[in-house]
N, C-alpha and C positions, 0 to 999 in steps of 0.2 A: 449479447453485448450490453444491453441496457442494464442488466444486473450489475455489471462491472461499473459502467458509467454513472448510473443513478445511485448506487449504494456504496460507491468507492471501496467495495470489498476487493481483496487481492485476487488477480486473475488465476493464480495457482489453486486458491480455494474454491472458486467457482467452476473451473475446469474439472476438478476432481469430482464435485458434486454432480456435474452434467455427464461426466464420463467422456470427455474429449481431452486431447492433448493440450497442455498448457500454451505451447507455441501457436497451434491452430486457434485457440480462443484469442491469443494475443494479436494474431494478424486480423482476425475478425474485428476486435475492439478497435485496432488502428484504422482499418478501412471504414468502420463506422463513424469514428471521430473525423476522419477527413471529409467524409460525405455530409457530416452535420456540423462542421466547424462553424458555419455562418449561423446556426440556429442559437448559438449562446452568445449573450452580450460579453464584450471585452471586459476584462477586470480594470478597475479603477487603479490609480496609483497606489492608494491606501490599501486596497484589497490585495494588490500584488505584494506590497510590503508585509501585509499580516499574513499572506500565504508563505512567504519566505520564512517569517518568524516561526510559524507553526511547523514548517518542515524542519527548521534547525531544532525546535524543542523535540519533535518527534524522533529525530536522529539521536539526540542526546538521551532521550528516554530508553530508546532501543538498546543504547550502549550500556546504560546503568542496569538495565533489566538483565542483559547478557552477563554482565559482572555479578550481579546478585545470584544468578543461576549457578555461575561457577563456583562462587563463595559457598552457597548452600550444598553443593555437591562436595566441595572439599571438606566442609565440616562434618557432613553426614558420613562421609567415608572415614575420616579421621576418628570418629567416636564408636565405631563398630567393634 
């Protein structure tokens, strides 16, 4: 669980590495976070705003990346 929480790596990736089902690891992580929720200091207003901005930016980058993958596949197929 700490691998997910401390490194912010995707649960699916770590579950595959550990050889456990993704849902099982997800349940463990959720339980760990509930048990340790008081351990972490609350985010400040500016930290929450920055987090929202970074999450928005990450969504946009993922969409752009998917578009570029599709465009590359299209042009690679077109020129064969």
